[in-house]
C-alpha positions as CSV (number, residue, x, y, z in Angstrom):
1,M,0.0,0.0,0.0
2,L,2.5,2.6,-1.2
3,S,5.1,2.1,1.5
4,P,8.3,4.1,1.3
5,R,10.2,1.0,0.1
6,E,7.6,0.4,-2.7
7,I,7.7,4.0,-3.8
8,K,11.5,4.1,-3.9
9,A,11.6,0.9,-6.0
10,I,9.6,2.6,-8.8
11,D,10.5,6.2,-8.2
12,R,14.2,5.5,-8.7
13,E,15.0,9.2,-9.6
14,G,13.6,10.4,-6.2
15,L,10.8,12.6,-7.5
16,S,8.7,12.1,-4.4
17,E,11.7,13.0,-2.2
18,A,12.2,16.2,-4.2
19,Y,8.7,17.3,-3.3
20,T,9.6,17.2,0.3
21,R,12.1,20.0,-0.3
22,W,9.4,22.5,-1.1
23,P,9.4,24.3,2.3
24,E,13.2,24.7,2.3
25,S,13.2,25.9,-1.3
26,M,10.6,28.5,-0.5
27,R,12.6,29.8,2.5
28,R,15.6,30.2,0.3
29,S,13.6,32.0,-2.4
30,L,12.2,34.3,0.3
31,N,15.7,35.3,1.5
32,Q,17.7,35.6,-1.7
33,P,18.5,39.0,-3.1
34,L,16.4,40.2,-6.1
35,R,17.3,42.0,-9.3
36,S,14.3,43.9,-10.7
37,P,13.6,46.6,-13.4
38,D,13.2,50.2,-12.3
39,R,9.9,51.2,-10.9
40,R,7.6,52.8,-13.5
41,E,3.9,53.3,-14.1
42,F,2.7,49.9,-15.5
43,S,-0.6,49.3,-17.3
44,S,-0.3,45.6,-17.8
45,V,1.6,42.5,-16.8
46,V,2.6,39.5,-18.9
47,L,3.9,36.3,-17.4
48,G,5.6,34.0,-19.9
49,G,6.6,30.3,-19.4
50,M,6.1,26.8,-20.6
51,G,5.4,23.4,-18.9
52,G,6.2,23.5,-15.1
53,S,7.5,27.1,-15.5
54,G,4.1,28.0,-17.1
55,S,2.4,26.4,-14.1
56,A,4.3,28.8,-11.9
57,C,3.0,31.7,-14.0
58,D,-0.6,30.4,-13.7
59,I,-0.3,30.1,-9.9
60,L,1.2,33.5,-9.7
61,S,-1.6,34.9,-11.8
62,D,-4.3,33.4,-9.5
63,W,-2.5,34.8,-6.5
64,L,-2.4,38.2,-8.1
65,R,-6.1,38.1,-9.1
66,P,-7.5,39.6,-5.9
67,R,-4.5,41.7,-5.2
68,I,-3.7,43.7,-8.3
69,R,-5.7,46.2,-10.3
70,L,-3.8,45.7,-13.6
71,P,-4.7,43.1,-16.2
72,V,-2.4,40.0,-15.9
73,T,-1.9,37.7,-18.9
74,V,-0.2,34.3,-19.0
75,T,1.5,33.6,-22.3
76,K,2.5,30.0,-23.2
77,D,3.7,30.7,-26.8
78,Y,6.4,32.2,-28.9
79,D,4.7,35.6,-29.1
80,L,3.7,38.4,-26.6
81,P,0.2,39.7,-26.8
82,G,-0.3,42.7,-29.1
83,F,-0.9,45.2,-26.3
84,A,2.6,44.6,-24.8
85,G,4.7,47.8,-24.9
86,P,6.6,50.3,-22.8
87,K,4.1,50.2,-20.0
88,T,4.0,46.4,-19.8
89,L,6.0,44.4,-17.1
90,C,7.1,41.1,-18.7
91,V,8.2,38.3,-16.3
92,I,9.9,35.6,-18.3
93,V,10.2,32.2,-16.4
94,S,12.1,29.1,-17.5
95,L,13.5,26.8,-15.0
96,S,16.1,25.3,-17.3
97,G,16.7,28.5,-19.2
98,E,16.8,26.5,-22.4
99,T,13.1,26.8,-23.5
100,K,12.9,28.3,-27.0
101,E,9.5,29.9,-26.4
102,T,10.8,32.0,-23.5
103,H,13.9,33.0,-25.5
104,A,11.5,34.4,-28.1
105,L,9.4,36.2,-25.5
106,L,12.5,37.8,-24.0
107,R,13.6,39.1,-27.4
108,Q,10.2,40.5,-28.1
109,A,9.9,42.1,-24.7
110,V,13.2,44.0,-25.3
111,E,12.2,44.9,-28.9
112,K,8.8,46.3,-27.8
113,G,10.4,48.3,-25.0
114,C,8.7,46.4,-22.2
115,S,10.1,46.4,-18.7
116,A,11.4,42.8,-18.6
117,V,12.8,40.5,-15.9
118,S,13.8,36.9,-16.1
119,V,13.7,33.9,-13.7
120,S,15.7,30.8,-14.2
121,S,18.2,28.3,-12.8
122,G,20.6,29.4,-15.4
123,G,21.1,28.2,-19.0
124,A,20.8,30.3,-22.1
125,L,18.2,32.6,-20.6
126,E,20.7,33.9,-18.1
127,G,23.2,34.7,-20.8
128,M,20.6,36.4,-23.0
129,S,19.4,38.4,-20.1
130,N,22.9,39.6,-19.3
131,E,23.6,40.5,-22.9
132,M,20.3,42.5,-23.2
133,G,20.6,44.2,-19.9
134,V,17.6,42.4,-18.4
135,P,17.6,41.8,-14.7
136,F,18.1,38.1,-14.0
137,N,17.0,36.1,-10.9
138,R,18.3,32.6,-10.2
139,V,16.0,29.9,-8.8
140,E,16.6,26.4,-7.5
141,N,16.2,23.4,-9.7
142,L,14.8,20.6,-7.4
143,L,14.9,18.0,-10.1
144,V,12.5,18.9,-12.9
145,P,10.4,22.0,-13.6
146,R,7.1,20.7,-12.2
147,V,8.6,20.0,-8.8
148,S,10.5,23.3,-8.8
149,V,7.3,25.4,-9.1
150,P,7.4,27.0,-5.5
151,G,10.8,28.7,-6.0
152,M,9.7,30.2,-9.3
153,V,6.4,31.4,-7.9
154,V,7.9,32.9,-4.8
155,V,10.7,34.8,-6.6
156,A,8.3,36.2,-9.2
157,A,5.8,37.2,-6.5
158,R,8.5,39.0,-4.5
159,L,9.5,40.9,-7.7
160,M,5.9,42.2,-7.9
161,V,6.0,43.2,-4.2
162,K,9.4,44.9,-4.7
163,L,8.0,46.9,-7.6
164,G,5.2,48.2,-5.4
165,M,2.5,46.5,-7.5
166,V,1.1,44.3,-4.7
167,E,1.4,43.7,-1.0
168,G,2.0,40.2,0.0
169,E,5.4,39.5,1.7
170,A,3.7,38.2,4.9
171,D,1.5,36.0,2.8
172,L,4.5,34.4,1.1
173,E,6.1,33.8,4.5
174,E,3.0,32.2,5.9
175,A,2.8,29.9,2.8
176,V,5.9,28.1,4.0
177,N,4.1,27.0,7.1
178,E,1.1,25.9,5.2
179,V,3.1,23.8,2.8
180,T,5.1,22.3,5.7
181,K,1.8,21.3,7.3
182,T,0.5,19.7,4.1
183,L,3.7,17.8,3.7
184,S,3.4,16.3,7.2
185,S,0.3,14.3,6.0
186,T,1.2,13.6,2.4
187,S,4.8,12.6,2.2
188,A,5.9,9.1,1.3
189,S,6.8,8.3,4.9
190,V,3.1,8.8,6.0
191,A,1.1,5.6,6.1
192,F,-1.7,5.1,3.6
193,E,-4.4,5.2,6.3
194,R,-3.4,8.8,7.2
195,N,-2.3,10.0,3.8
196,P,-4.9,11.8,1.6
197,S,-2.5,11.9,-1.4
198,K,-2.1,8.1,-1.3
199,K,-5.8,7.6,-0.9
200,L,-6.6,9.8,-3.8
201,A,-4.1,7.9,-6.0
202,K,-5.8,4.7,-5.3
203,A,-9.3,6.2,-6.0
204,L,-8.0,7.4,-9.4
205,L,-6.3,4.2,-10.4
206,G,-7.8,2.8,-13.6
207,R,-10.3,5.6,-14.1
208,S,-10.5,8.6,-16.5
209,V,-9.9,11.7,-14.4
210,V,-11.9,14.9,-14.6
211,V,-11.0,18.0,-12.5
212,Y,-13.5,20.8,-11.7
213,S,-12.5,24.1,-10.2
214,S,-13.6,27.7,-10.2
215,P,-11.7,30.1,-12.5
216,A,-10.0,31.6,-9.4
217,S,-8.2,28.3,-8.7
218,A,-7.9,27.0,-12.2
219,S,-4.1,27.2,-11.9
220,V,-4.1,24.4,-9.4
221,A,-6.4,22.3,-11.6
222,Y,-4.2,22.8,-14.7
223,H,-1.0,22.1,-12.7
224,F,-2.5,18.9,-11.5
225,K,-3.4,18.0,-15.1
226,A,0.2,18.6,-16.2
227,S,1.6,16.6,-13.2
228,M,-0.7,13.7,-14.0
229,N,0.4,13.8,-17.6
230,E,4.1,13.9,-16.8
231,N,4.2,11.8,-13.6
232,A,1.4,9.3,-14.0
233,K,1.4,9.4,-17.9
234,V,-2.4,9.6,-18.0
235,P,-4.7,12.2,-19.7
236,V,-6.8,14.5,-17.5
237,Q,-9.8,16.7,-18.4
238,V,-10.1,20.1,-16.7
239,E,-13.3,22.2,-16.6
240,T,-14.3,25.4,-14.7
241,Y,-17.6,26.3,-13.1
242,P,-20.1,27.9,-13.6
243,E,-19.3,27.5,-17.4
244,L,-19.3,23.6,-17.1
245,F,-22.9,23.7,-16.0
246,H,-23.9,25.1,-19.4
247,N,-22.3,22.3,-21.4
248,E,-19.9,19.7,-20.0
249,I,-22.3,18.6,-17.3
250,E,-24.3,16.8,-20.0
251,T,-21.6,14.2,-20.5
252,W,-22.1,12.7,-17.1
253,V,-25.4,11.2,-18.3
254,A,-23.4,8.4,-19.9
255,G,-21.7,7.5,-16.6
256,R,-18.4,5.9,-17.9
257,N,-15.5,4.8,-15.8
258,R,-14.6,8.3,-14.6
259,A,-13.6,9.9,-11.3
260,L,-14.0,13.6,-10.4
261,V,-11.6,15.8,-8.4
262,M,-13.3,19.0,-7.1
263,I,-11.0,21.9,-6.1
264,R,-13.1,24.0,-3.9
265,R,-12.7,27.3,-1.9
266,K,-13.9,27.7,1.7
267,H,-15.0,31.2,1.0
268,G,-16.3,33.1,-2.1
269,E,-18.3,30.2,-3.7
270,E,-21.5,30.6,-1.8
271,I,-23.4,31.4,-5.0
272,M,-22.5,28.0,-6.4
273,E,-23.5,25.9,-3.4
274,Q,-26.9,24.8,-4.8
275,R,-25.5,23.8,-8.2
276,L,-22.6,21.9,-6.6
277,S,-25.0,20.0,-4.3
278,R,-27.0,19.0,-7.3
279,L,-23.8,17.8,-9.0
280,E,-22.9,15.6,-6.0
281,E,-26.4,14.1,-6.1
282,L,-26.1,13.4,-9.8
283,L,-22.7,11.7,-9.5
284,K,-24.0,9.5,-6.7
285,K,-26.8,8.3,-9.0
286,V,-24.4,7.3,-11.7
287,K,-21.9,6.0,-9.1
288,I,-19.0,8.3,-10.0
289,P,-16.4,8.7,-7.2
290,M,-15.7,12.3,-6.2
291,A,-12.9,13.8,-4.2
292,D,-13.1,17.2,-2.7
293,L,-10.0,19.3,-2.0
294,W,-10.5,22.6,-0.2
295,L,-8.4,25.7,-0.6
296,Q,-8.3,27.8,2.6
297,G,-8.6,31.2,1.0
298,S,-6.7,32.8,-1.9
299,G,-3.3,33.0,-0.4
300,M,-0.1,31.5,-1.8
301,G,-0.1,28.9,0.9
302,A,-3.6,27.6,-0.2
303,L,-2.6,27.4,-3.8
304,L,0.8,25.7,-3.2
305,S,-0.5,23.3,-0.5
306,C,-3.3,22.0,-2.7
307,S,-0.9,21.7,-5.6
308,L,1.5,19.7,-3.4
309,E,-1.2,17.3,-2.2
310,L,-2.3,16.7,-5.8
311,D,1.2,16.4,-7.2
312,L,2.1,13.7,-4.7
313,A,-1.1,11.9,-5.6
314,S,0.1,11.9,-9.2
315,V,3.5,10.4,-8.1
316,Y,1.8,7.7,-6.1
317,L,-0.6,6.9,-8.9
318,A,2.5,6.4,-11.2
319,V,3.9,4.0,-8.6
320,L,0.6,2.0,-8.4
321,K,0.8,1.8,-12.2
322,G,4.4,0.6,-12.0
323,R,5.8,3.5,-14.0
324,A,8.7,5.7,-13.0
325,P,7.2,9.2,-12.5
326,A,10.3,11.4,-13.2
327,P,11.2,10.5,-16.9
328,T,9.4,12.3,-19.6
329,R,10.9,10.8,-22.8
330,L,8.3,12.0,-25.2
331,V,8.5,15.5,-23.9
332,Q,12.2,15.5,-24.5
333,Q,11.8,14.1,-28.0
334,M,9.4,17.0,-28.9
335,R,11.7,19.8,-27.7
336,P,12.8,22.1,-30.6
337,R,16.4,21.7,-31.6
């Protein structure tokens, strides 16, 4: 039942152990010096990244949502949006520093006169930033991008605080405590009976997985999708409410061998209670298992703690399937040369 020995036998690269370093990595990211652009009057923010680095941008965007008055756009492409210009702050994130899409975004940011800053563990992005005079901030590589998300998120969030765009240093510090608490119940050393991540992995085994969330926490849902894709090597469908009640909900009439993961918020979703109760009744009728994960507010700790619980579930699911969770051979084959 997913004992540490069983996990280690499949997870030979130590991905599950790398997740246990989240609190330490966050503390180091909170204390490291920052290099930022000069303060100026901004009218928009663009966050650019791919894969796990893109997940960091998504989580940062959800954290900023209730805290910032400027529009924030996440770009996972080679091109900046058309509005990007001298009053745009561009935060370019690539853990490896070798992602071609982020190289293109950095070049465009400089060409368009944007105020740019980069975040990476090194690589070509560091060299390009130095050559172009763009402030560069180093982050820790815990093993692979998807497990290194907290450092990228915290450093990028601190940049926003330093530029006076948001307040949130205390929230970031508290996030370390929340992630530590979640880790105390979800790490590989915690027995199955007391481990929600291990229990979720077993519930999802052999089923098609669907994830529902509100738009305000969609970053957690999509990060879980990506982690399930890379760690467990299984497809995952993500939908957001209330939109899903206008279309996707109709697909449940067929039943199928599916399982639903609901990412909920303790506050701010009262208007949805009636519909969500009806959904639960519907799924009971067609015998679809549903797991609820609750975010305690909109702070960074809530976003990262929920992500950690789900990420570890994806690792444990890989172990149950007998697949090593760390290697992503097809992803490597598809990288542009």
